[in-house]
C-alpha positions as CSV (number, residue, x, y, z in Angstrom):
1,M,9.4,25.8,19.6
2,D,7.0,28.0,17.7
3,A,5.9,27.3,14.0
4,K,8.6,29.7,12.8
5,E,11.5,27.8,14.8
6,Y,10.0,24.2,13.8
7,L,10.0,25.3,10.0
8,K,13.8,26.2,10.2
9,A,14.6,23.1,11.7
10,C,12.5,21.2,9.5
11,L,14.5,22.8,6.4
12,K,17.6,21.9,7.7
13,T,17.0,18.5,7.0
14,E,15.4,18.7,3.8
15,T,17.8,17.9,0.5
16,V,18.2,20.8,-2.1
17,D,19.9,18.6,-4.4
18,F,17.4,16.6,-6.4
19,T,19.5,15.3,-8.9
20,P,19.7,11.6,-7.6
21,V,15.8,11.7,-7.7
22,Q,15.4,12.9,-11.1
23,E,17.9,10.1,-12.2
24,R,15.6,7.7,-10.8
25,L,12.7,9.2,-12.3
26,Q,14.3,8.4,-15.7
27,D,13.4,4.7,-14.8
28,T,9.9,4.3,-16.4
29,G,9.3,1.0,-14.0
30,N,9.7,3.6,-10.9
31,I,7.3,5.9,-12.7
32,R,4.7,3.1,-13.0
33,L,5.2,1.9,-9.6
34,L,4.8,5.4,-8.2
35,H,1.6,6.0,-10.2
36,A,0.3,2.7,-9.0
37,A,1.1,3.8,-5.3
38,I,-0.6,7.0,-5.5
39,G,-3.3,5.7,-7.4
40,L,-3.9,2.9,-4.5
41,C,-3.7,5.7,-2.1
42,T,-6.1,7.8,-3.6
43,E,-8.8,5.1,-4.5
44,T,-8.4,3.4,-1.0
45,G,-9.2,6.6,0.8
46,E,-12.3,7.1,-1.3
47,F,-13.4,3.6,-0.4
48,Q,-12.7,4.5,3.2
49,D,-14.4,8.0,3.1
50,A,-17.7,6.3,2.0
51,L,-17.3,4.0,5.0
52,K,-16.8,6.9,7.1
53,K,-19.7,9.0,6.0
54,A,-22.1,5.8,6.5
55,I,-20.7,4.9,9.7
56,F,-20.3,8.4,11.2
57,Y,-22.4,10.7,9.5
58,G,-25.5,8.3,8.9
59,K,-25.3,8.6,5.1
60,T,-26.6,5.3,3.1
61,L,-23.7,2.8,2.2
62,D,-23.6,3.0,-1.6
63,R,-22.2,-0.4,-2.2
64,T,-22.3,0.0,-5.8
65,N,-19.8,2.9,-5.4
66,L,-17.6,0.5,-3.1
67,V,-17.4,-1.9,-6.1
68,E,-16.3,0.5,-8.3
69,E,-13.7,2.1,-5.9
70,L,-12.5,-1.6,-5.7
71,G,-12.4,-1.8,-9.4
72,D,-10.3,1.3,-9.4
73,I,-8.0,-0.2,-6.8
74,M,-7.5,-3.4,-9.0
75,W,-6.8,-1.3,-11.9
76,Y,-3.5,0.4,-10.0
77,V,-3.0,-3.4,-8.5
78,A,-2.7,-4.4,-12.2
79,I,-0.3,-1.9,-13.1
80,A,1.9,-2.9,-10.1
81,T,1.7,-6.4,-10.7
82,D,2.7,-6.1,-14.5
83,E,5.4,-3.6,-13.7
84,L,6.8,-6.2,-10.9
85,G,6.6,-9.1,-13.3
86,V,4.0,-11.3,-11.2
87,T,0.6,-12.1,-11.8
88,L,-2.4,-11.3,-9.4
89,E,-2.6,-15.0,-8.6
90,E,0.9,-15.4,-7.5
91,V,0.5,-12.4,-5.4
92,M,-2.6,-14.0,-3.8
93,D,-0.9,-17.6,-3.3
94,K,2.3,-16.1,-1.9
95,N,0.2,-14.0,0.6
96,A,-2.2,-17.0,1.6
97,E,1.0,-19.0,2.1
98,K,2.5,-16.3,4.5
99,L,-0.7,-16.0,6.6
100,A,-1.0,-19.9,6.8
101,A,2.5,-20.0,8.1
102,R,1.9,-16.9,10.6
103,Y,-1.5,-18.0,11.8
104,K,-0.9,-22.0,11.7
105,D,-4.1,-22.5,13.9
106,G,-6.1,-19.4,13.1
107,F,-5.7,-15.6,14.1
108,T,-4.4,-14.8,17.5
109,E,-3.3,-11.4,18.7
110,K,-0.1,-13.0,19.8
111,Q,1.0,-14.2,16.6
112,A,0.1,-11.0,14.8
113,L,2.6,-9.3,17.3
114,E,5.2,-11.8,17.4
115,R,5.9,-12.5,13.4
116,N,8.5,-14.6,12.2
117,L,9.8,-12.1,9.5
118,K,12.3,-14.4,8.2
119,E,9.8,-17.4,7.6
120,E,7.6,-15.0,6.0
121,R,10.7,-13.5,3.8
122,D,11.6,-17.0,2.8
123,I,7.9,-17.6,1.8
124,L,7.8,-14.5,-0.5
125,E,11.1,-14.9,-2.3
126,K,10.6,-18.5,-2.9
127,K,9.8,-19.0,-6.7
């Protein structure tokens, strides 16, 4: 398959009716979560890029910049937690409880691969 055929095949699967998407974008909450998601990707990429340059290109690791990027990441996390109606502490507590259930005696590759998703979901949904 050449590039032209590939593009033609891809376009067959693309939607051309964006009305439902436009309707979902009328929800301010969806827009805030999208803003947070895009921002998290961007800032995490900047954090990762600084590490890449230090490790693979020999640049000096700028720890001050990494802290600044973490601050930007936290800003977007704050938007998401506010929109989801949870506190950062609730997110941290649930994550710690989920990981404690997953790795009862400490991390193992086996437990990482054979997760009990129902148990983890029950923990995350518990009020």
